[in-house]
C-alpha positions in Angstrom: 56.8 121.7 -3.1 59.1 121.1 -0.2 59.3 117.0 -0.9 59.6 117.2 -4.4 62.3 120.1 -4.1 64.6 117.8 -1.8 64.1 114.4 -3.4 63.5 114.6 -7.2 65.3 118.0 -7.6 68.1 118.0 -4.9 70.2 121.1 -7.1 67.5 123.3 -5.9 68.4 124.0 -2.6 70.8 126.0 -3.7 69.4 127.7 -7.1 65.4 129.0 -6.2 65.3 130.7 -3.2 61.7 131.3 -3.6 60.8 127.5 -3.4 58.7 126.6 -0.1 60.6 123.9 0.7 64.0 126.2 1.7 61.7 127.9 4.6 63.1 127.2 8.6 59.9 126.6 9.8 59.5 123.7 7.5 62.5 122.0 8.7 62.5 122.9 12.4 61.6 119.3 13.6 64.6 117.7 11.6 67.3 120.0 13.1 66.6 121.9 15.7 68.1 120.7 18.9 71.8 120.5 16.9 71.1 124.5 16.7 70.1 124.5 20.3 72.8 122.6 20.7 76.1 124.7 19.4 74.2 127.5 20.3 75.2 126.4 24.3 78.7 126.6 23.6 80.5 130.4 23.3 82.2 131.2 19.8 85.2 132.4 22.0 86.9 129.8 24.4 87.0 133.1 27.0 83.0 133.9 26.9 81.0 133.1 29.7 78.2 129.8 29.2 74.7 131.0 27.8 72.4 129.8 30.8 69.5 130.9 28.8 70.5 128.8 25.5 70.8 125.8 28.2 67.7 126.3 30.2 66.1 126.5 26.5 67.9 123.3 24.9 66.2 121.2 28.3 62.7 122.3 27.9 63.0 121.4 24.3 64.0 118.2 25.3 61.1 118.0 28.0 59.0 118.4 25.6 60.6 116.0 23.0 62.0 113.0 25.2 62.4 111.4 21.8 65.0 113.8 21.2 67.0 113.5 24.3 69.7 110.3 23.6 71.1 112.0 20.3 71.0 115.2 22.6 73.0 112.8 25.4 74.8 111.3 23.1 76.5 114.9 21.4 77.0 115.9 24.6 78.9 112.8 25.9 81.1 113.0 23.0 81.3 117.0 22.8 82.7 116.3 26.3 85.0 113.8 24.6 86.7 116.2 22.7 86.9 118.9 25.1 88.7 116.6 27.8 91.2 115.6 25.2 91.5 120.0 24.1 91.9 120.3 28.0 88.8 122.8 27.5 88.2 123.1 31.1 85.1 125.5 30.4 83.6 124.0 27.8 83.6 120.7 29.8 81.8 122.7 32.7 79.2 123.6 29.9 78.2 120.2 28.9 78.3 119.1 33.2 75.9 121.9 33.3 73.6 121.1 30.3 73.7 117.1 32.1 72.5 118.8 35.5 69.7 120.7 33.8 68.2 117.8 32.4 68.6 116.2 35.7 66.4 118.6 37.0 64.0 119.4 34.0 63.9 115.4 33.4 63.7 113.1 35.8 60.9 111.3 34.4 63.5 110.7 30.9 66.4 110.0 33.1 66.7 106.7 31.4 67.2 108.2 28.2 70.2 109.7 29.4 71.3 108.1 32.4 73.8 105.6 31.2 76.0 108.4 28.9 75.7 110.8 31.9 77.6 107.6 34.1 80.0 107.4 31.0 81.1 111.2 31.2 81.3 111.3 35.4 83.4 108.2 34.8 85.9 110.0 32.0 86.3 113.0 34.5 87.3 110.6 37.6 89.6 109.1 35.5 91.5 112.3 34.3 94.3 112.4 36.9 96.2 115.2 35.4 93.4 118.0 36.4 91.9 117.9 40.0 89.2 120.5 38.6 87.7 117.8 35.7 87.7 115.3 38.7 85.8 117.5 41.8 83.1 118.2 38.3 83.3 114.5 37.8 82.3 114.0 41.9 79.7 116.7 41.7 77.7 115.6 39.2 78.0 112.0 40.7 76.6 113.4 43.7 73.9 115.4 42.1 72.8 112.0 40.1 72.8 110.5 43.4 70.2 113.2 44.7 68.5 113.2 41.7 67.6 109.1 42.0 63.4 108.6 42.8 64.2 104.5 43.4 67.3 102.0 43.0 67.1 101.7 39.7 71.0 102.7 38.9 71.6 101.3 41.8 74.8 99.1 41.0 75.4 101.4 38.4 76.7 104.2 41.3 77.6 101.1 43.6 80.9 100.7 40.8 81.9 104.7 41.4 83.0 103.8 45.4 86.4 102.5 44.7 87.5 105.8 42.6 85.7 108.1 44.7 87.7 106.7 47.8 90.9 106.9 46.0 90.2 110.7 45.7 89.7 111.2 48.9 93.1 109.2 49.7 94.4 112.0 47.9 97.4 113.5 49.4 98.7 117.2 49.8 97.7 120.4 51.5 97.1 122.6 47.9 93.6 124.2 48.0 92.6 122.0 45.2 93.5 118.9 46.5 91.9 120.1 49.7 88.7 121.0 47.5 89.0 118.0 45.8 88.8 115.5 49.2 85.9 117.8 50.3 84.2 117.2 47.0 84.6 113.4 47.0 83.4 112.9 50.6 80.3 115.0 49.5 79.6 112.0 47.2 80.3 109.8 49.8 78.2 110.9 51.9 75.0 111.1 49.0 76.3 107.6 48.8 75.6 106.7 52.3 72.3 108.3 51.9 71.3 106.7 49.0 71.8 103.1 51.1 70.0 104.6 54.2 67.2 105.7 51.7 66.7 103.1 49.4 67.6 100.3 52.1 70.6 98.7 50.0 74.2 98.4 50.9 77.0 98.5 49.0 79.0 95.8 49.1 82.4 98.6 49.8 81.0 100.1 52.4 84.6 99.4 54.3 86.0 101.4 51.5 83.7 104.2 52.7 84.5 104.1 56.2 88.2 103.9 55.8 88.2 107.1 53.5 85.9 108.9 55.9 87.7 108.4 59.1 90.8 109.1 57.1 89.3 112.3 57.0 87.7 112.5 59.7 90.0 115.5 62.2 90.2 115.2 66.1 89.0 118.8 68.0 90.8 120.8 70.0 89.1 121.1 73.0 90.7 117.2 73.0 94.0 118.7 74.1 92.6 120.8 76.3 91.5 118.5 77.9 94.2 116.1 78.4 96.0 119.4 79.6 93.5 119.4 82.4 94.1 115.6 83.5 98.0 116.0 83.1 98.3 117.1 87.3 95.8 113.4 87.6 98.3 110.4 87.9 96.9 107.4 86.6 95.9 105.1 88.5 96.6 101.7 87.3 100.6 103.2 87.5 99.9 104.1 91.5 98.7 100.5 92.1 101.7 98.7 90.0 103.7 100.4 92.0 102.4 100.0 95.6 102.4 96.2 94.7 106.3 97.0 95.3 107.2 95.6 91.5 109.9 96.9 89.9 108.4 96.6 86.7 106.3 100.1 85.0 103.5 98.8 83.2 102.9 100.6 79.5 99.7 102.6 80.1 99.1 105.4 77.4 95.4 105.4 79.4 94.7 109.8 79.5 92.4 110.7 82.1 90.5 112.8 79.8 88.9 109.3 78.9 86.7 110.0 82.5 86.0 113.6 80.9 82.9 113.7 79.3 83.3 115.1 75.0 80.6 118.3 74.8 78.4 117.3 72.7 79.4 118.3 68.8 77.1 120.4 66.6 75.6 118.5 64.0 76.2 120.1 60.3 73.0 120.9 58.3 74.7 120.1 54.2 72.1 123.0 53.1 73.1 125.2 55.4 76.9 125.2 54.8 79.3 128.1 54.0 81.5 128.2 51.0 84.7 128.1 53.2 83.3 124.8 54.9 82.3 123.2 51.8 85.6 123.2 50.8 87.2 121.7 53.7 86.9 117.8 53.9 86.6 117.3 58.0 83.0 118.8 57.2 81.9 116.5 55.0 84.1 113.5 56.9 81.9 114.5 59.9 78.2 114.2 57.7 79.5 111.3 56.1 79.4 109.7 59.8 75.8 111.2 60.6 74.5 110.1 57.7 76.3 106.5 58.8 74.6 106.8 61.8 71.4 107.1 60.3 71.8 103.8 58.4 73.0 101.4 60.9 69.3 101.9 63.0 68.8 97.8 63.3 71.7 95.8 64.9 72.9 94.4 61.5 73.7 97.5 59.6 75.1 99.1 62.5 78.0 96.1 62.7 78.2 96.7 59.1 79.2 100.3 59.9 81.6 99.9 62.8 83.0 96.4 62.3 85.0 98.5 59.3 86.1 101.1 61.5 87.1 99.1 64.4 89.5 97.6 62.1 90.6 100.8 61.3 91.2 101.9 64.4 93.2 98.6 65.1 95.6 98.4 62.4 96.4 102.9 63.0 96.3 102.3 66.7 93.8 104.8 67.6 91.9 102.8 70.0 95.2 104.7 72.4 92.9 108.1 73.2 95.8 110.3 73.7 96.6 110.1 69.8 93.9 107.9 68.1 89.4 108.8 66.5 88.5 105.9 68.5 86.8 108.0 71.3 85.8 111.1 69.2 84.2 109.3 66.2 82.3 106.9 68.7 81.5 109.5 71.3 80.0 111.6 68.2 78.0 108.3 66.9 76.6 108.0 70.5 75.6 111.8 70.0 73.9 111.7 66.6 72.2 108.6 68.0 68.3 109.8 68.0 67.1 105.8 67.6 67.9 105.0 71.5 71.1 102.9 69.8 74.0 104.2 71.6 73.9 101.2 74.1 74.6 99.2 70.2 77.7 101.0 69.8 79.3 100.1 73.3 77.7 96.7 72.9 79.6 96.6 69.4 82.9 98.0 71.4 82.9 95.2 74.0 82.0 92.5 70.9 85.0 93.6 69.1 87.4 92.4 72.1 86.9 88.6 70.4 88.3 89.8 67.1 91.5 87.5 65.8 93.2 91.5 65.9 92.5 92.1 69.1 92.2 88.8 71.0 95.6 88.1 72.2 96.9 91.5 72.9 96.1 92.7 76.7 97.2 95.9 76.0 94.8 96.8 73.1 92.2 95.0 74.8 92.5 97.4 77.9 92.5 100.7 75.5 89.5 99.4 74.1 88.1 98.7 77.2 88.7 102.2 78.1 87.0 103.8 75.5 84.4 101.8 76.5 84.3 103.4 79.9 84.1 106.3 78.7 81.6 105.4 76.4 79.6 104.4 79.3 79.9 107.6 81.1 78.6 109.7 78.2 75.4 107.4 78.2 74.4 107.7 81.3 75.0 110.9 81.5 71.6 111.2 78.7 69.7 108.2 80.2 69.9 104.5 82.0 71.6 101.8 80.7 69.2 99.2 79.8 70.6 96.6 77.6 73.1 95.3 79.4 74.2 91.9 78.3 77.2 92.8 77.3 78.3 92.6 81.0 78.8 89.3 80.5 81.3 89.5 78.0 83.6 91.9 80.3 83.2 89.3 82.7 84.1 86.7 80.5 87.4 89.0 79.3 88.0 89.7 82.9 87.9 85.8 84.0 89.9 84.9 81.1 92.3 87.6 82.0 92.8 86.0 85.7 93.0 83.0 84.8 96.4 84.2 82.2 97.5 86.3 85.6 97.9 82.3 87.5 99.5 81.0 84.1 101.8 83.7 83.0 105.9 83.3 83.0 107.0 86.9 82.6 106.2 90.4 84.6 105.7 92.1 81.5 102.5 89.4 80.9 101.7 90.0 83.9 101.5 93.7 84.1 99.8 93.7 81.0 96.7 91.9 82.7 96.5 93.5 85.7 96.2 96.9 82.8 93.6 94.6 81.7 91.6 93.8 84.6 91.6 97.4 86.0 90.5 98.9 82.5 88.0 96.3 82.9 86.6 97.3 86.2 87.1 101.0 85.6 83.8 100.6 82.4 81.9 98.0 85.0 82.0 100.8 87.4 81.4 103.2 84.6 78.3 100.5 83.6 77.2 100.4 87.2 76.6 104.1 87.6 74.1 103.7 85.2 72.0 101.1 85.7 68.2 100.9 86.8 67.0 97.1 87.1 70.5 94.9 88.9 68.0 91.8 88.1 69.2 90.7 84.6 73.2 90.8 86.2 71.6 88.5 89.2 70.7 86.2 87.1 73.6 85.8 84.8 75.4 85.9 88.1 73.7 82.6 88.9 74.2 81.0 85.8 78.3 81.6 85.7 78.2 79.9 89.2 75.8 76.7 87.8 78.7 76.1 85.2 81.5 76.2 87.7 84.0 73.7 87.3 84.7 71.3 90.1 88.6 72.4 90.6 91.4 74.5 88.7 92.2 78.0 87.8 89.4 78.8 85.8 87.2 78.2 88.8 89.0 80.2 90.2 88.9 83.2 87.3 85.6 82.7 87.5 85.4 83.3 91.2 87.3 86.2 90.9 85.9 88.0 88.1 81.9 87.6 89.7 83.5 89.0 92.8 84.3 92.4 91.1 80.9 92.1 89.7 79.7 91.6 92.9 81.0 95.1 94.0 79.5 96.6 90.8 76.1 95.7 91.5 76.4 97.0 95.2 77.5 100.1 94.2 74.4 100.2 92.1 72.1 99.5 94.9 73.6 101.9 97.6 72.8 104.3 94.5 69.4 103.7 93.9 68.7 102.7 97.3 66.0 100.1 96.0 65.2 96.8 97.7 65.8 94.1 96.4 65.1 91.0 97.9 68.1 88.3 97.4 67.8 86.2 94.6 66.5 82.9 94.9 68.6 81.1 91.7 72.2 83.1 93.1 71.6 82.8 95.9 71.2 78.6 96.3 74.2 78.8 93.8 76.6 80.7 96.0 75.7 78.2 98.8 76.6 75.7 96.5 80.1 77.3 96.1 80.9 77.7 99.5 80.9 73.9 99.1 83.1 74.0 96.3 85.5 71.6 96.4 88.4 74.3 96.0 88.9 76.1 99.1 89.9 79.1 97.3 85.9 79.5 95.2 84.7 79.1 98.5 86.2 82.3 100.0 85.3 83.9 97.0 81.9 83.0 97.5 81.7 84.2 100.3 83.0 87.3 99.5 80.5 87.6 96.4 77.7 87.2 99.3 79.1 90.2 101.4 78.9 92.1 98.8 75.8 91.7 97.6 73.8 91.5 100.8 75.5 94.1 103.0 77.2 96.6 100.1 77.8 99.2 102.9 80.1 96.7 104.8 82.6 96.9 101.7 85.1 98.7 103.5 88.3 98.5 104.1 90.3 100.5 107.0 93.8 99.4 105.2 95.1 100.1 101.9 95.8 98.1 99.8 99.4 98.6 99.0 100.0 98.2 103.1 98.2 94.8 102.9 100.4 94.0 100.3 103.8 95.4 101.0 104.9 94.8 104.9 107.8 93.2 106.1 105.5 91.0 107.8 104.0 89.8 104.9 105.4 87.4 102.2 106.0 89.5 98.6 103.5 88.1 95.8 104.9 85.9 93.5 103.0 86.6 90.2 105.4 83.9 88.6 103.9 81.2 90.0 101.7 78.9 88.4 100.4 78.7 92.0 99.5 82.2 92.6 96.1 82.7 93.3 93.4 85.0 90.9 92.4 86.7 94.7 95.9 88.3 95.4 95.1 90.3 92.5 91.6 91.1 92.8 91.7 92.9 96.2 94.2 94.8 94.6 91.2 95.5 91.9 88.5 96.2 94.3 90.0 98.4 96.2 89.5 101.7 94.0 86.0 100.3 93.2 85.3 100.4 97.2 86.6 103.9 97.3 84.3 105.2 95.1 81.3 103.4 96.8 82.9 104.9 100.2 82.1 108.2 98.5 78.6 107.2 97.2 77.6 105.6 100.6 78.5 108.9 102.8 77.0 110.8 100.3 73.6 109.0 100.4 73.1 107.5 103.7 74.7 111.5 105.2 77.9 109.9 106.3 80.8 112.6 106.9 84.5 112.5 107.0 84.4 113.5 110.3 82.8 109.9 111.2 85.4 108.5 109.2 88.8 110.3 110.9 86.7 109.8 114.1 87.5 106.1 113.4 90.8 106.1 112.4 91.8 107.4 115.5 90.5 105.1 117.6 91.9 102.9 115.5 95.1 104.3 115.9 94.5 104.4 119.7 93.9 101.3 120.2 96.9 100.0 118.1 98.9 102.3 120.3 97.3 100.6 123.4 98.2 97.5 122.3 95.1 96.1 121.5 94.0 93.4 118.7 92.9 94.7 115.2 91.8 93.2 112.1 94.7 92.7 109.6 92.8 90.8 106.2 91.2 92.2 103.5 88.4 89.6 103.7 86.9 91.4 106.7 85.4 95.1 106.3 85.0 97.7 109.0 81.4 97.2 109.9 81.5 98.6 113.6 79.0 101.1 112.8 76.3 99.2 110.8 76.6 97.2 114.4 76.0 100.2 116.5 72.8 100.9 114.5 71.8 97.4 114.4 72.5 97.1 118.1 70.8 100.3 118.7 66.9 100.2 119.7 65.9 103.5 117.9 68.3 102.9 114.3 67.9 106.2 113.1 68.5 105.2 109.9 68.9 101.4 108.3 71.9 100.9 106.4 71.3 99.4 103.2 71.2 95.5 103.2 69.5 93.6 100.7 66.6 91.8 102.2 66.7 87.7 103.1 63.7 85.1 103.3 63.7 83.4 106.3 63.4 80.0 104.3 67.2 81.5 102.8 68.4 82.5 106.4 67.8 79.1 107.4 69.4 77.3 104.7 72.5 79.3 105.1 73.1 79.0 108.6 73.1 75.1 107.3 75.7 75.9 104.9 77.8 77.5 107.7 77.4 74.2 109.7 78.4 72.0 106.9 81.7 74.4 105.7 82.8 75.1 109.7 83.3 71.0 110.0 84.6 70.4 106.7 87.9 68.6 107.0 90.1 70.7 104.1 89.3 73.8 106.1 92.2 76.7 106.2 92.4 79.9 108.3 91.1 81.8 105.2 88.2 79.7 104.8 87.2 80.2 109.0 87.3 84.1 108.3 85.3 84.2 105.1 82.7 81.7 107.1 82.6 83.8 110.3 81.7 86.8 108.2 79.2 85.5 106.4 77.4 84.9 109.9 77.7 88.1 110.9 76.3 89.7 107.6 73.6 87.3 107.8 72.7 88.2 111.6 72.9 91.7 111.1 70.2 91.2 108.1 68.0 89.0 110.7 68.6 91.9 113.3 67.0 94.7 111.3 63.8 92.9 110.4 61.0 91.2 112.1 61.3 87.1 111.9 60.2 84.2 114.0 61.7 83.4 117.5 63.0 80.0 116.4 65.3 81.4 114.1 66.8 83.8 116.9 67.9 80.8 118.8 69.3 78.8 115.8 71.6 81.7 115.8 72.9 80.8 118.6 72.3 77.4 118.9 75.0 77.4 115.7 77.9 78.3 117.7 77.0 76.3 120.9 77.2 73.3 118.8 80.4 74.4 116.6 82.0 74.7 120.5 80.9 71.1 121.0 82.2 70.2 118.2 85.9 72.0 118.5 86.3 70.2 122.0 85.4 67.1 120.8 88.5 65.4 120.8 87.5 61.8 120.1 86.5 63.7 116.1 87.8 61.5 113.7 87.3 63.9 111.1 88.7 66.9 112.3 92.4 67.6 113.0 93.4 69.6 116.2 94.6 72.3 114.5 91.2 72.9 113.1 89.2 72.4 116.2 90.8 74.9 117.7 90.0 77.1 114.5 86.3 76.4 114.9 86.9 77.0 118.4 87.6 80.2 117.4 84.6 80.9 114.9 82.1 79.8 117.5 82.9 81.6 120.4 82.7 84.9 118.3 80.1 84.1 116.5 78.7 83.7 119.9 79.7 87.0 121.3 78.7 88.9 118.5 75.7 87.3 118.6 75.6 88.3 122.3 76.5 92.4 121.5 73.5 92.4 118.4 70.7 91.9 120.5 72.5 93.5 123.3 73.6 89.9 126.0 76.5 90.7 128.2 79.2 88.9 126.9 81.7 89.6 129.7 81.4 85.9 130.3 81.9 84.5 127.1 84.7 86.6 126.7 86.8 85.5 129.7 86.1 81.8 128.6 89.5 81.6 126.1 91.8 84.0 125.1 91.9 85.9 122.2 95.8 84.9 121.7 94.8 81.5 121.5 95.0 80.2 117.8 98.7 81.5 116.2 96.6 81.5 112.9 93.5 83.0 113.9 92.6 86.5 115.8 89.6 87.8 116.9 89.1 92.2 116.3 87.6 94.5 118.4 84.4 94.5 116.4 84.1 90.5 117.6 85.5 89.6 113.8 87.6 86.9 113.1 90.3 87.3 110.9 93.7 85.8 109.7 96.9 86.8 111.8 99.0 88.2 109.1 102.7 87.3 111.1 101.7 83.2 110.8 103.4 81.4 108.7 100.4 78.9 107.4 102.4 76.8 105.9 102.6 75.2 109.2 98.7 75.0 109.4 98.3 71.1 110.6 101.7 70.5 111.3 102.3 67.4 113.8 103.9 70.1 115.8 100.9 72.6 115.2 98.3 69.3 116.3 100.4 68.7 119.5 99.9 72.5 120.6 96.7 72.5 119.5 95.7 68.9 121.2 97.0 70.4 124.7 95.3 74.0 124.3 92.2 72.2 124.0 92.4 69.6 126.9 93.3 72.5 128.8 90.8 74.8 127.6 88.0 72.4 127.7 87.4 72.0 131.4 87.3 75.7 132.0 84.7 75.8 129.2 82.2 73.1 131.2 83.1 75.4 134.8 81.3 78.4 132.7 78.7 76.4 131.1 75.8 76.6 132.9 76.7 80.2 134.0 77.1 81.1 129.7 74.1 79.3 129.4 71.5 81.0 132.4 73.3 84.1 130.7 72.0 83.4 127.2 68.7 82.2 128.3 67.7 85.0 130.6 68.2 87.7 128.1 66.8 86.0 125.1 64.2 84.8 127.3 63.4 88.6 127.1 64.1 89.2 123.5 61.6 86.4 122.3 58.1 84.8 123.5 59.9 81.4 124.4 60.2 80.2 127.5 63.2 79.9 129.6 62.9 75.6 129.5 62.2 76.2 126.0 65.2 77.9 124.7 67.6 75.9 127.2 66.0 72.7 125.4 66.8 74.1 121.7 69.9 75.3 122.7 70.9 72.2 124.4 70.6 70.3 121.0 72.8 69.5 118.2 72.5 72.1 115.3 70.8 69.7 112.5 70.6 71.0 108.6 67.6 72.2 108.0 65.2 69.7 106.0 65.3 71.9 103.2 69.2 72.0 102.3 69.9 69.7 99.4 73.0 71.7 98.0 75.8 69.8 99.3 77.6 67.7 96.7 78.3 64.3 97.3 81.8 64.2 97.0 82.2 66.3 99.3 81.5 63.6 102.4 83.2 61.0 100.2 86.3 62.4 100.6 88.2 61.0 102.9 90.8 63.0 105.9 94.0 62.5 103.2 92.4 63.6 100.5 91.1 66.8 101.6 95.2 67.1 103.4 96.3 67.1 100.0 93.6 69.3 98.1 95.0 71.6 100.8 98.0 71.7 100.4 97.4 72.4 96.7 95.5 75.5 97.4 98.0 77.1 99.9 99.1 79.0 97.8 96.0 81.5 98.4 96.1 81.9 102.0 100.1 82.8 101.9 98.3 86.0 99.5 95.1 86.6 100.5 96.2 86.8 104.5 
């Protein structure tokens, strides 16, 4: 009946009121959704929305999914209409209806998702009304959280640019602040989506920059700066001590070395209304979720690289006024998967970026942030992955090389600032190292690739010297016994025979720092070493200036730190140190000779422990095998007889011999090895007195004589053999370039003019002196030998006849010693002298 009335007799619709076709129940399947749609909007603009009707509409849509497209289309068109008329309340009703659909019709999202995203796009583009843009951000946020898979990934990605643009909106008004907060809330949802479904948006860098624009500094950072103000920046102090007029532009804050407290992690579901409307809260949540996203090294790079570029362009690496320290510190705290060290490694890796590579000042700021991160990380766990140390050493090498080649004072000062920053960073890393074997391997590889000559070799050894002191600090701190690594031992002996004189000295210093870390304890301040009246001032502008001069300054702070740790660990106290200084002052007043070289350190306390029959506590020392000791003695013999040696080389050989002998005394070894330590100086003595030696100049023979007598006296003191006779044979002032200190170590005299070393006049004086001393030495030869044989027979199990025979035999290098480059022996005397003059600049500043 109803069908007939509607199809055949349409006029009856307005005429017959009794027709069954006119009943509302019979027309329900056709137009009920329209009725429900009309009911969700109030009849007057001021009336509140009808929540019950909205819920009823969504329930109807859930029961009748095929009606959802028409419902969504109607809501979309109605939203456009209300936008034109600026009816914000009606727009809110449309958005509320879509939100209900998201909750109740998740499985049917495909029917209305496109319409919803179109509405969101229109809302975000409506720049005249911040309220509608806030609605758009909130709706998109709920849409993202409603996703069950990555179906709408690309649809969501298209909104990144629009939302980031809103996050950059300026203005302090409340509505603008809420808009930035809503946009950041949406961005945090996008970051969550990327982590949840393993997809990285191509515009991730825009998200990062928008987040950092709203990330604010904590108030406690300013308090830290105030607390750190009384502490003077030690980099400026070094520059002043060196006597340079220019001031290094250093904005580094001492608060870098203050560990930031761990920030509270924000939970989006527990925020107050005030926090929800605060942009910096959502910026923090974005960073938290970026940390969750960066679980692997690849994703970490995608996150932090845009951050670093942002910090570069806006000068945020300077800790006093930048965000870099705050953001990276917070990321390290929130990293729960143990990737804190990856953040530190990424910071170090950024030094090679094109924005940073040629700016030493910016590099120094970045490394200062890295040092603060290293301190923060090691306060919570040990540093296991330390591959980035090689990158730091590479940059340190380049900085030393730039110091050698720089022509301007400003460039030099900036390089010094960079070197000090790298050392601070290495120092912090050293305190958190648990196993240093990987660092030993890295040093061995670097030495193996050492070029034969040039500033690169000197700069490389200089960087390894700093690393060696860093490792020695780690060893003193951990007190873990280490056997001297064989690969590094081999490469160091090769470096000790390097054609470049400065590299040889550096190799000895590396060996000394690693063998007995507690021996690296200078008694004089670096400032006094570099700015005395008898010293030639440094010429940092000269291309011939040596990198080792700046290295001496660079290592001072590290040695002070190491000295403090050593006292803490080994039981040394301040009274002993003051007593030692007082004794030195008394000796100076009485005219005694003291060491004056920064290459030689005070080891009197170690000697006393080694020589004492009952040592209370052994100093920390790396173990050397007997084969390694034999090879070292062979290396010392060959090095001492090289015709191009300068006083600094003789001094370095003496110091390495002393420390090797101390290491031998602290362990039980075979008797023949003990005899070899006396055989070496005796053979060197005979070589120095051989006036017919055509390879060695008289000046060098005189230096070798001083070296041999100091070796012999030191060995006698270590084994408690009377050495008064030995001391009386050769006066300590026989050589105007080399002296013997109170603790029987050879040192370069600071007042000596090394430019005259090897001159004709000096050769004549040396020849006459050697001629006079030869008869005197030969006169007491038998008496000295009797004293040695008698005492060594009591120490060893060898007979007196065997001892005398071995001591009188010439020292020969060990058969296994095969590390001498053939080029050393291929050079004739004139080539050696020429090479010495090229390297003389090092001795001019190293004394």
